[in-house]
C-alpha positions in Angstrom: 48.6 -26.1 -52.0 50.4 -23.8 -49.5 49.3 -20.5 -48.4 51.1 -18.5 -50.9 49.4 -20.2 -53.8 46.1 -19.6 -52.4 46.7 -16.2 -51.5 47.7 -15.4 -55.1 44.7 -17.2 -56.4 42.3 -15.3 -54.1 44.0 -11.9 -55.1 43.8 -12.9 -58.7 40.0 -13.7 -58.2 39.4 -10.2 -56.4 40.8 -8.5 -59.7 38.7 -10.3 -61.9 35.6 -9.6 -59.7 36.3 -5.9 -60.1 36.6 -6.2 -63.8 33.7 -8.2 -63.8 31.5 -5.6 -61.7 32.6 -2.5 -63.8 31.5 -4.4 -66.9 28.2 -4.5 -65.4 28.1 -0.9 -64.5 28.7 -1.6 -60.7 31.8 -0.2 -58.4 34.7 -2.2 -59.2 36.7 -0.9 -55.9 33.5 -1.9 -54.1 33.6 -5.3 -55.3 37.1 -5.6 -55.2 36.9 -5.3 -51.5 33.9 -7.4 -51.2 36.0 -10.2 -53.1 38.6 -10.0 -50.3 36.0 -11.4 -48.1 33.5 -13.3 -49.8 35.9 -14.7 -52.5 33.9 -16.9 -54.7 30.4 -15.9 -53.5 31.3 -12.6 -54.6 31.9 -13.9 -58.0 28.4 -15.7 -58.1 26.7 -12.6 -56.8 28.5 -10.2 -59.7 27.2 -13.0 -62.5 23.6 -13.1 -60.8 22.7 -9.6 -60.2 21.7 -8.0 -63.4 23.4 -4.9 -65.1 23.1 -1.2 -63.9 21.8 0.9 -66.8 23.4 4.3 -66.9 21.5 7.1 -66.6 21.4 9.7 -69.1 19.8 12.9 -68.2 18.6 15.1 -71.4 20.6 18.2 -72.3 18.4 21.3 -71.9 17.6 22.8 -75.2 19.0 26.3 -74.5 22.5 24.6 -74.0 22.6 24.0 -77.9 21.9 27.7 -78.8 24.7 30.1 -79.2 25.3 33.0 -77.1 23.5 36.2 -78.7 27.0 37.8 -79.2 27.8 35.1 -81.7 24.7 35.0 -84.0 25.2 38.5 -85.0 27.1 39.0 -88.3 29.4 42.2 -88.6 
């Protein structure tokens, strides 16, 4: 395998790792850059590390109420 084929394979791996990372709630760009340096080790880390759960903050109750001007009927 020459250097061109190796570079194409490494680049493909970085794109796959970015997609895997985004699927687990992590930064695709960050893992893309890490994969440029770490290669298959980055793939292993992405697979082994747990997914990040998104934080959902509750909406304040007053956010659901209509403004006073809209509650009055003409």
